[in-house]
Kinemage of the C-alpha trace (Angstrom):
@kinemage 1
@onewidth
@group {chain A} dominant
@subgroup {mainchain}
@vectorlist {calphas} color= white
{ca met a 1} P -6.018 -16.394 18.609
{ca arg a 2} L -6.380 -14.035 21.614
{ca leu a 3} L -4.635 -15.125 24.499
{ca lys a 4} L -6.562 -15.612 27.554
{ca lys a 5} L -6.108 -17.705 31.093
{ca thr a 6} L -9.017 -19.842 32.057
{ca leu a 7} L -9.125 -19.859 35.763
{ca thr a 8} L -10.016 -23.983 36.124
{ca ser a 9} L -10.642 -23.965 39.834
{ca leu a 10} L -13.441 -21.051 39.030
{ca thr a 11} L -15.301 -22.861 36.044
{ca thr a 12} L -15.668 -26.158 34.018
{ca leu a 13} L -17.226 -24.224 31.305
{ca pro a 14} L -16.162 -25.825 27.473
{ca pro a 15} L -13.892 -23.235 25.256
{ca leu a 16} L -15.657 -21.918 23.024
{ca pro a 17} L -13.460 -22.126 19.335
{ca gln a 18} L -11.657 -18.549 18.686
{ca leu a 19} L -10.918 -17.335 15.305
{ca ala a 20} L -7.564 -18.668 13.727
{ca ser a 21} L -4.637 -17.520 11.936
{ca leu a 22} L -3.898 -19.088 8.655
{ca ser a 23} L -1.390 -21.439 9.601
{ca ser a 24} L -4.058 -23.254 11.159
{ca leu a 25} L -5.247 -23.933 8.059
{ca asn a 26} L -3.198 -26.345 7.656
{ca ala a 27} L -6.071 -28.999 8.955
{ca ile a 28} L -8.401 -28.333 6.026
{ca asn a 29} L -7.601 -30.164 2.863
{ca pro a 30} L -6.023 -27.870 0.247
{ca leu a 31} L -8.173 -28.728 -2.611
{ca leu a 32} L -11.225 -27.894 -0.182
{ca leu a 33} L -9.177 -24.309 0.287
{ca ala a 34} L -9.291 -23.900 -3.641
{ca asp a 35} L -12.789 -24.330 -4.282
{ca val a 36} L -13.802 -22.280 -1.296
{ca leu a 37} L -11.381 -19.654 -2.871
{ca phe a 38} L -12.065 -19.680 -6.807
{ca arg a 39} L -14.870 -21.686 -7.109
{ca lys a 40} L -17.744 -19.272 -6.492
{ca asp a 41} L -20.075 -21.864 -7.338
{ca lys a 42} L -19.565 -24.141 -5.132
{ca arg a 43} L -17.895 -21.802 -2.386
{ca thr a 44} L -21.012 -21.856 -0.246
{ca arg a 45} L -21.808 -25.239 0.114
{ca val a 46} L -18.073 -26.712 0.775
{ca phe a 47} L -18.377 -24.301 3.182
{ca met a 48} L -21.596 -25.149 4.913
{ca asp a 49} L -20.413 -28.790 5.081
{ca leu a 50} L -17.781 -27.709 7.201
{ca pro a 51} L -17.919 -27.947 10.703
{ca leu a 52} L -17.929 -24.580 13.130
{ca asp a 53} L -14.599 -25.022 14.511
{ca lys a 54} L -13.671 -25.105 11.032
{ca arg a 55} L -15.355 -22.833 9.706
{ca ile a 56} L -14.736 -19.868 12.205
{ca glu a 57} L -10.692 -20.676 11.002
{ca leu a 58} L -11.653 -20.730 7.373
{ca ile a 59} L -13.256 -17.534 7.334
{ca asn a 60} L -10.738 -15.321 9.075
{ca ser a 61} L -8.500 -16.742 6.582
{ca val a 62} L -9.836 -16.305 3.462
{ca thr a 63} L -9.929 -12.702 1.464
{ca pro a 64} L -12.472 -9.649 2.213
{ca gln a 65} L -14.275 -10.148 -0.827
{ca val a 66} L -14.767 -14.341 -0.368
{ca arg a 67} L -15.655 -13.841 3.516
{ca his a 68} L -18.411 -11.143 1.836
{ca asp a 69} L -19.820 -13.984 -0.522
{ca ile a 70} L -19.737 -16.422 1.942
{ca leu a 71} L -21.189 -14.491 4.886
{ca met a 72} L -24.116 -13.136 2.438
{ca his a 73} L -25.293 -16.633 1.163
{ca ile a 74} L -25.029 -18.727 4.451
{ca pro a 75} L -28.667 -19.433 6.245
{ca glu a 76} L -28.930 -16.986 8.521
{ca ala a 77} L -29.134 -19.291 11.578
{ca asp a 78} L -25.980 -21.037 10.694
{ca leu a 79} L -24.688 -17.173 10.271
{ca val a 80} L -25.926 -16.378 13.780
{ca asp a 81} L -24.157 -19.566 14.844
{ca leu a 82} L -20.799 -18.539 13.594
{ca leu a 83} L -21.251 -15.049 15.242
{ca glu a 84} L -22.218 -16.381 18.785
{ca ala a 85} L -18.938 -18.376 19.153
{ca val a 86} L -16.429 -16.011 18.093
{ca asp a 87} L -15.562 -12.654 20.548
{ca pro a 88} L -18.024 -9.279 19.877
{ca asp a 89} L -15.041 -7.875 17.718
{ca asp a 90} L -14.522 -10.353 15.656
{ca ala a 91} L -18.413 -10.604 15.414
{ca thr a 92} L -18.185 -6.474 14.481
{ca asp a 93} L -15.769 -7.431 11.934
{ca leu a 94} L -17.896 -10.023 10.403
{ca leu a 95} L -21.270 -8.352 10.688
{ca gln a 96} L -19.602 -5.018 8.922
{ca leu a 97} L -18.830 -6.880 5.474
{ca leu a 98} L -22.885 -7.498 5.515
{ca thr a 99} L -25.335 -5.136 3.805
{ca lys a 100} L -27.203 -2.810 5.927
{ca his a 101} L -30.354 -4.770 5.728
{ca arg a 102} L -29.243 -8.528 6.264
{ca arg a 103} L -26.757 -6.719 9.575
{ca glu a 104} L -29.777 -5.634 10.738
{ca lys a 105} L -31.791 -9.027 10.150
{ca ile a 106} L -28.989 -11.121 11.872
{ca leu a 107} L -28.326 -8.751 15.171
{ca glu a 108} L -32.530 -9.323 15.837
{ca leu a 109} L -31.905 -13.173 15.741
{ca leu a 110} L -28.679 -12.875 17.899
{ca ser a 111} L -28.945 -13.558 21.569
{ca gly a 112} L -29.827 -10.122 23.920
{ca gln a 113} L -26.247 -9.674 25.045
{ca met a 114} L -24.444 -10.568 22.324
{ca lys a 115} L -26.955 -7.709 20.558
{ca asp a 116} L -26.463 -5.556 22.826
{ca ser a 117} L -22.616 -5.914 22.827
{ca leu a 118} L -22.637 -5.931 18.786
{ca ser a 119} L -24.872 -2.865 18.671
{ca met a 120} L -22.682 -0.910 20.359
{ca leu a 121} L -19.502 -1.750 18.873
{ca leu a 122} L -21.019 -1.210 15.502
{ca glu a 123} L -21.900 2.617 16.207
{ca phe a 124} L -17.948 2.913 16.346
{ca asp a 125} L -16.115 4.586 13.307
{ca pro a 126} L -13.678 1.043 12.464
{ca ala a 127} L -10.276 3.598 12.041
{ca thr a 128} L -10.429 4.014 15.575
{ca ala a 129} L -9.066 2.390 19.094
{ca ala a 130} L -13.033 1.636 19.596
{ca gly a 131} L -13.020 -0.624 16.118
{ca leu a 132} L -10.529 -2.806 18.002
{ca met a 133} L -11.823 -3.373 20.967
{ca thr a 134} L -13.748 -5.996 22.694
{ca leu a 135} L -16.027 -5.855 25.745
{ca asp a 136} L -14.723 -9.324 27.829
{ca tyr a 137} L -14.388 -7.205 30.994
{ca ile a 138} L -15.786 -6.726 34.344
{ca gln a 139} L -15.292 -3.557 36.619
{ca ala a 140} L -14.733 -3.735 40.131
{ca asp a 141} L -13.604 -1.505 43.341
{ca ile a 142} L -10.518 -1.871 44.815
{ca asn a 143} L -11.681 -2.081 47.626
{ca glu a 144} L -14.057 -5.168 46.866
{ca asn a 145} L -12.730 -8.547 48.127
{ca ile a 146} L -11.542 -11.860 45.924
{ca ser a 147} L -14.757 -13.600 46.873
{ca ser a 148} L -16.936 -10.983 45.429
{ca val a 149} L -14.987 -10.119 42.085
{ca ala a 150} L -14.765 -14.563 41.480
{ca thr a 151} L -18.790 -14.297 41.389
{ca lys a 152} L -18.429 -11.138 39.006
{ca phe a 153} L -15.752 -13.382 37.011
{ca lys a 154} L -17.702 -16.672 36.842
{ca tyr a 155} L -20.977 -14.682 36.114
{ca his a 156} L -19.010 -13.127 32.670
{ca glu a 157} L -17.373 -16.308 31.520
{ca lys a 158} L -20.693 -18.416 32.251
{ca ser a 159} L -23.380 -15.854 30.094
{ca thr a 160} L -20.823 -14.880 27.269
{ca gly a 161} L -18.312 -18.290 27.458
{ca arg a 162} L -14.824 -16.145 27.551
{ca pro a 163} L -12.994 -14.589 30.885
{ca pro a 164} L -12.954 -11.168 31.090
{ca val a 165} L -10.177 -8.636 32.143
{ca ile a 166} L -10.762 -7.623 35.848
{ca leu a 167} L -10.503 -3.649 35.774
{ca ala a 168} L -9.432 -1.917 39.337
{ca met a 169} L -11.666 1.169 39.677
{ca lys a 170} L -11.602 3.595 42.337
{ca asp a 171} L -14.035 6.457 42.634
{ca gly a 172} L -15.498 5.307 39.197
{ca his a 173} L -12.278 5.702 37.565
{ca leu a 174} L -9.625 3.321 36.177
{ca thr a 175} L -7.309 2.470 38.320
{ca gly a 176} L -5.775 -0.685 36.521
{ca phe a 177} L -6.367 -4.672 35.929
{ca met a 178} L -5.926 -7.253 38.586
{ca pro a 179} L -4.587 -10.290 36.607
{ca gly a 180} L -7.129 -13.281 36.568
{ca his a 181} L -4.833 -15.900 37.926
{ca glu a 182} L -4.470 -13.839 41.791
{ca leu a 183} L -8.386 -15.373 41.792
{ca gly a 184} L -7.290 -18.897 42.209
{ca phe a 185} L -4.540 -18.449 44.768
{ca ala a 186} L -5.487 -15.147 46.874
{ca his a 187} L -7.659 -15.802 49.806
{ca gln a 188} L -11.247 -14.772 49.438
{ca asn a 189} L -11.455 -11.879 52.224
{ca glu a 190} L -8.484 -10.130 50.719
{ca leu a 191} L -9.328 -6.568 48.813
{ca ile a 192} L -8.446 -6.821 45.334
{ca gly a 193} L -6.884 -3.663 45.474
{ca lys a 194} L -3.159 -5.240 46.922
{ca tyr a 195} L -3.066 -7.248 43.539
{ca val a 196} L -3.620 -4.285 40.886
{ca lys a 197} L -1.322 -4.109 38.392
{ca arg a 198} L -0.374 -0.678 35.933
{ca met a 199} L -2.995 -0.631 32.675
{ca pro a 200} L -2.245 2.153 30.113
{ca ser a 201} L -5.467 3.293 28.665
{ca ile a 202} L -6.324 5.294 25.206
{ca ser a 203} L -9.509 7.639 23.866
{ca tyr a 204} L -12.018 5.767 21.955
{ca ala a 205} L -11.098 8.502 18.918
{ca ala a 206} L -7.527 7.787 18.817
{ca thr a 207} L -5.953 6.445 15.502
{ca his a 208} L -4.997 3.047 14.601
{ca ser a 209} L -1.275 4.904 14.543
{ca glu a 210} L -1.925 5.957 17.805
{ca val a 211} L -2.698 2.894 19.155
{ca val a 212} L 0.543 0.896 17.595
{ca arg a 213} L 2.930 3.722 19.215
{ca leu a 214} L 1.059 2.983 22.739
{ca phe a 215} L 1.535 -0.702 22.326
{ca lys a 216} L 5.137 0.087 21.580
{ca ser a 217} L 6.424 2.488 24.093
{ca his a 218} L 4.069 0.308 26.660
{ca pro a 219} L 4.254 -3.323 25.715
{ca his a 220} L 1.384 -4.645 27.844
{ca gly a 221} L -1.150 -7.643 26.918
{ca lys a 222} L -3.704 -5.001 26.715
{ca val a 223} L -5.500 -1.541 26.798
{ca ala a 224} L -8.462 0.552 28.253
{ca val a 225} L -10.494 2.198 25.624
{ca leu a 226} L -11.928 5.189 27.755
{ca asn a 227} L -14.521 7.886 26.423
{ca asp a 228} L -14.285 11.845 27.022
{ca gly a 229} L -15.420 11.811 30.402
{ca gly a 230} L -12.417 8.767 31.803
{ca asn a 231} L -15.276 5.672 31.361
{ca val a 232} L -14.432 2.474 30.040
{ca leu a 233} L -15.450 1.300 26.747
{ca gly a 234} L -13.216 -1.445 26.313
{ca ile a 235} L -10.276 -3.500 26.372
{ca ile a 236} L -7.951 -3.555 23.187
{ca tyr a 237} L -5.723 -6.691 23.542
{ca ser a 238} L -1.973 -6.684 21.886
{ca asn a 239} L -2.811 -9.682 19.054
{ca asp a 240} L -5.490 -7.298 17.645
{ca ile a 241} L -2.321 -4.817 17.566
{ca leu a 242} L -0.416 -7.552 16.144
{ca arg a 243} L -2.790 -8.525 13.130
{ca leu a 244} L -3.424 -4.548 12.435
{ca ile a 245} L 0.526 -4.711 12.173
{ca gln a 246} L 0.418 -7.400 9.832
{ca glu a 247} L -2.319 -5.852 7.559
{ca arg a 248} L -0.516 -2.421 7.571
{ca glu a 249} L 2.574 -4.181 5.887
{ca ala a 250} L 0.453 -6.192 3.238
{ca ser a 251} L -1.081 -2.810 2.514
{ca ser a 252} L 2.225 -0.929 2.402
{ca leu a 253} L 3.366 -3.823 -0.158
{ca tyr a 254} L 0.451 -3.607 -2.304
{ca asp a 255} L 1.336 0.219 -2.149
{ca phe a 256} L 4.496 0.031 -2.876
{ca ala a 257} L 3.754 -2.143 -6.115
{ca gly a 258} L 1.045 0.175 -7.135
{ca ile a 259} L -1.339 -2.294 -7.127
{ca ser a 260} L -5.137 -1.620 -4.484
{ca gln a 261} L -4.967 -3.214 -1.254
{ca glu a 262} L -8.506 -4.676 -2.341
{ca glu a 263} L -7.322 -6.778 -4.875
{ca ser a 264} L -6.729 -10.411 -4.013
{ca val a 265} L -5.259 -13.688 -5.887
{ca thr a 266} L -8.961 -14.423 -6.244
{ca asp a 267} L -9.935 -11.299 -8.208
{ca asp a 268} L -10.917 -11.797 -12.014
{ca ala a 269} L -9.462 -10.377 -14.605
{ca arg a 270} L -11.804 -7.376 -15.056
{ca his a 271} L -11.281 -6.542 -11.436
{ca lys a 272} L -7.172 -6.984 -11.457
{ca ala a 273} L -7.652 -4.788 -14.621
{ca gln a 274} L -9.589 -1.749 -12.904
{ca asn a 275} L -6.936 -1.901 -9.850
{ca arg a 276} L -3.702 -1.544 -11.942
{ca tyr a 277} L -4.659 0.581 -14.977
{ca arg a 278} L -4.411 4.224 -13.617
{ca trp a 279} L -0.611 3.182 -12.377
{ca leu a 280} L 0.116 1.757 -15.420
{ca ile a 281} L -1.298 4.861 -17.759
{ca ile a 282} L 1.036 7.133 -15.183
{ca asn a 283} L 3.910 5.143 -15.802
{ca leu a 284} L 3.274 5.029 -19.663
{ca ala a 285} L 3.526 8.999 -19.282
{ca thr a 286} L 6.492 8.784 -17.450
{ca ser a 287} L 7.995 6.232 -20.187
{ca phe a 288} L 7.136 8.743 -22.831
{ca leu a 289} L 9.455 11.309 -21.290
{ca ala a 290} L 12.617 9.051 -20.844
{ca ala a 291} L 11.825 8.295 -24.818
{ca ser a 292} L 11.921 12.025 -25.446
{ca val a 293} L 15.535 11.939 -23.965
{ca val a 294} L 16.822 9.079 -25.973
{ca gly a 295} L 15.080 10.913 -29.006
{ca met a 296} L 17.656 13.700 -28.652
{ca phe a 297} L 20.689 12.147 -28.706
{ca glu a 298} L 19.407 9.839 -32.040
{ca gly a 299} L 22.380 10.761 -34.063
{ca thr a 300} L 24.523 9.348 -31.854
{ca leu a 301} L 22.770 6.033 -31.639
{ca asp a 302} L 22.773 6.022 -35.106
{ca lys a 303} L 26.550 5.887 -35.444
{ca tyr a 304} L 27.398 3.869 -32.315
{ca val a 305} L 24.623 1.267 -32.132
{ca leu a 306} L 26.393 -0.576 -29.223
{ca leu a 307} L 25.204 2.651 -26.976
{ca ala a 308} L 21.903 1.136 -27.717
{ca ile a 309} L 23.086 -2.584 -26.240
{ca tyr a 310} L 24.094 -1.495 -22.953
{ca met a 311} L 21.202 1.418 -22.416
{ca pro a 312} L 18.665 -0.922 -20.351
{ca ile a 313} L 21.731 -1.750 -17.735
{ca val a 314} L 22.144 2.138 -16.831
{ca ala a 315} L 17.989 1.980 -16.315
{ca gly a 316} L 17.802 -0.622 -14.644
{ca met a 317} L 20.970 -0.614 -11.761
{ca gly a 318} L 19.603 3.291 -11.557
{ca gly a 319} L 15.787 1.951 -10.622
{ca asn a 320} L 17.424 -1.313 -8.815
{ca ala a 321} L 19.299 1.080 -6.367
{ca ala a 322} L 16.326 3.687 -6.056
{ca thr a 323} L 13.858 0.936 -4.714
{ca gln a 324} L 16.656 -0.430 -2.171
{ca thr a 325} L 17.029 2.869 -0.870
{ca leu a 326} L 13.376 3.849 -1.037
{ca ala a 327} L 12.734 0.566 1.143
{ca val a 328} L 14.707 1.834 3.697
{ca leu a 329} L 13.377 5.410 3.663
{ca val a 330} L 9.618 3.923 3.811
{ca arg a 331} L 10.478 1.775 6.565
{ca gly a 332} L 12.358 4.822 8.751
{ca ile a 333} L 9.518 7.208 7.816
{ca ser a 334} L 7.119 3.974 8.738
{ca leu a 335} L 8.897 3.893 12.583
{ca lys a 336} L 8.929 8.065 12.864
{ca gln a 337} L 12.993 7.333 12.641
{ca ile a 338} L 13.525 10.162 10.118
{ca glu a 339} L 11.757 13.378 8.782
{ca leu a 340} L 12.704 16.100 5.959
{ca lys a 341} L 14.148 18.430 8.597
{ca thr a 342} L 16.618 15.596 9.714
{ca ala a 343} L 17.517 14.013 6.403
{ca trp a 344} L 20.769 15.424 5.873
{ca lys a 345} L 22.896 12.556 7.514
{ca thr a 346} L 20.824 9.833 6.133
{ca leu a 347} L 20.824 11.548 2.583
{ca arg a 348} L 24.964 11.868 2.848
{ca ser a 349} L 25.187 7.939 4.395
{ca glu a 350} L 23.167 7.194 1.432
{ca leu a 351} L 25.336 9.042 -1.420
{ca gly a 352} L 28.392 7.772 0.048
{ca ala a 353} L 26.855 4.348 -0.207
{ca ser a 354} L 25.770 5.306 -4.072
{ca leu a 355} L 29.010 6.418 -4.786
{ca ile a 356} L 30.882 2.947 -3.619
{ca asn a 357} L 28.406 0.851 -5.358
{ca gly a 358} L 28.690 3.414 -8.517
{ca leu a 359} L 32.321 2.386 -8.550
{ca ile a 360} L 32.627 -1.171 -7.611
{ca asn a 361} L 29.715 -1.937 -10.657
{ca gly a 362} L 30.923 1.086 -12.747
{ca ile a 363} L 34.392 -0.618 -12.774
{ca leu a 364} L 32.789 -4.393 -13.023
{ca val a 365} L 30.666 -3.190 -16.551
{ca ala a 366} L 33.469 -1.604 -17.757
{ca ser a 367} L 35.874 -4.205 -17.691
{ca val a 368} L 33.071 -6.779 -19.701
{ca val a 369} L 32.891 -3.903 -22.518
{ca ile a 370} L 36.447 -3.910 -23.120
{ca leu a 371} L 36.577 -7.604 -22.601
{ca val a 372} L 33.434 -8.150 -25.252
{ca asn a 373} L 33.480 -5.104 -27.122
{ca his a 374} L 37.419 -3.641 -27.241
{ca asp a 375} L 35.739 -0.602 -26.888
{ca val a 376} L 37.517 1.675 -23.759
{ca lys a 377} L 35.746 4.709 -24.593
{ca ile a 378} L 32.447 3.117 -24.826
{ca ala a 379} L 33.692 1.214 -21.041
{ca val a 380} L 34.689 4.450 -19.463
{ca ile a 381} L 31.145 6.148 -20.616
{ca leu a 382} L 28.626 3.271 -19.395
{ca gly a 383} L 31.283 3.329 -15.971
{ca val a 384} L 30.942 6.877 -15.030
{ca ala a 385} L 27.131 7.282 -16.409
{ca met a 386} L 26.427 3.913 -13.629
{ca ile a 387} L 28.395 5.844 -11.011
{ca ile a 388} L 26.172 9.076 -11.832
{ca asn a 389} L 22.935 7.030 -11.969
{ca leu a 390} L 23.505 5.377 -8.888
{ca ile a 391} L 24.116 8.798 -7.273
{ca val a 392} L 21.033 9.854 -8.732
{ca ala a 393} L 19.172 6.959 -7.495
{ca ala a 394} L 20.097 7.711 -3.833
{ca phe a 395} L 19.562 11.104 -3.686
{ca phe a 396} L 16.186 11.014 -4.948
{ca gly a 397} L 15.197 7.766 -2.963
{ca thr a 398} L 16.070 9.538 0.114
{ca leu a 399} L 14.163 12.914 -0.372
{ca val a 400} L 11.312 12.486 -2.706
{ca pro a 401} L 9.258 9.937 -0.195
{ca leu a 402} L 10.332 12.179 2.928
{ca ile a 403} L 8.870 15.197 1.028
{ca met a 404} L 5.518 13.126 -0.012
{ca ser a 405} L 5.203 12.362 3.306
{ca lys a 406} L 5.402 15.967 4.542
{ca leu a 407} L 3.003 16.991 1.839
{ca gly a 408} L 0.651 14.244 3.738
{ca lys a 409} L 1.036 11.357 0.823
{ca asp a 410} L 1.829 7.658 1.084
{ca pro a 411} L 5.379 7.903 0.357
{ca ala a 412} L 5.446 3.767 -0.663
{ca ser a 413} L 2.783 4.707 -3.408
{ca ser a 414} L 3.329 8.157 -4.510
{ca ala a 415} L 7.075 8.554 -4.375
{ca thr a 416} L 7.785 5.214 -6.978
{ca ile a 417} L 6.279 6.968 -10.083
{ca phe a 418} L 9.199 9.888 -9.668
{ca ile a 419} L 12.152 8.197 -8.630
{ca thr a 420} L 11.375 5.767 -11.601
{ca thr a 421} L 11.058 9.100 -13.905
{ca ala a 422} L 14.521 10.582 -12.466
{ca thr a 423} L 16.505 7.556 -12.755
{ca asp a 424} L 15.246 6.888 -16.010
{ca val a 425} L 15.554 10.637 -17.775
{ca leu a 426} L 18.628 11.459 -15.635
{ca gly a 427} L 20.272 7.969 -16.287
{ca phe a 428} L 19.810 8.173 -20.081
{ca leu a 429} L 20.986 11.938 -19.820
{ca ala a 430} L 24.367 11.384 -18.452
{ca phe a 431} L 25.057 7.740 -20.459
{ca leu a 432} L 23.912 9.704 -23.486
{ca gly a 433} L 25.089 13.006 -23.131
{ca leu a 434} L 28.809 11.854 -22.415
{ca ala a 435} L 28.801 9.542 -25.377
{ca ser a 436} L 27.959 12.657 -27.590
{ca val a 437} L 30.776 14.738 -25.763
{ca ile a 438} L 33.469 11.735 -26.111
{ca leu a 439} L 32.695 9.997 -29.248
{ca asp a 440} L 31.652 12.702 -31.409
């Protein structure tokens, strides 16, 4: 929910409901929520039975597919009420889910000011800074007095239901912003220039990554969006960036698992299969590669069946170790903490850690083999193979995501398959290769 301070001394308008987070759905019956998510035949009716404030909470918290279905089927008048009750940037996000025909029809039904605001916001690329901005601001020259600005403030809030950001201008260019609470304390004849605070700005064409970096380096509550001429187009609030970061985290988790970020718990079996089959086919191909390595040592396995029992341990431990390294590297890459040319120190640390963990786990697994199977040779083979595979996991888990990032690929989704293949193939090769040398 956007954090905005209303000045009770300037207006008595009741606050309009805002889009809420998922946690605000605690007041909604879980069975009702389940009907909205999973019962397509009941979804629209259940949604329409809710009061407007609950509709706003719900529409912001369901999956994009469910949100689209609801918006496409509710009556036009109710959709207009919903859009009029939320911020223009949130309303723009909802409109973008509609078909072009329905979006144009709804725009015609909106009030004049809301229609103009949404029409402007819809012109911008949603993947840029302009796609994150809102239009709740007023501009005032630094030489204007408090009384004049208070009048503009009250007019904007009365016409939109939302308090604006006060942008201070000098010769048509942004100099900063005036905190809204100063209007309630400053003398009416004072000039606002005395109260102006610094405010960072960014180009409307900047990417979301650039916006996030700006907020991290300048942790202010808001940023001004400027056009090519330096004129203000809109404002981005910190809560919009927090929501963007949360969406990216969810996207990274989906990528890491090889799942389309468009998939949700409410999708049917056909859509889930469509989102996953490519990844599974690629993994199947690499599994054949690992199987071909095992096939090279068929004779050794025939003579020493005990080896087959412990093979999954080698592959499983290598995969787990690689996943740990990959998770750390992906996070470091996303935070711009590491790149390929600065990887040596990290690689050295990961290899050192893998050697230590390999020794610990190798001794443990060798001890189990000796106690259970009383076979020292296989214990040594399994222990050494464990050390080798954990080192392999650290090596590929460090370098592969950095190489993928260097090539412009998403390291979370593209690196996993190569790392898993390396730990499986080289792990089996080390384990069975040592066995063929020591046991034969």
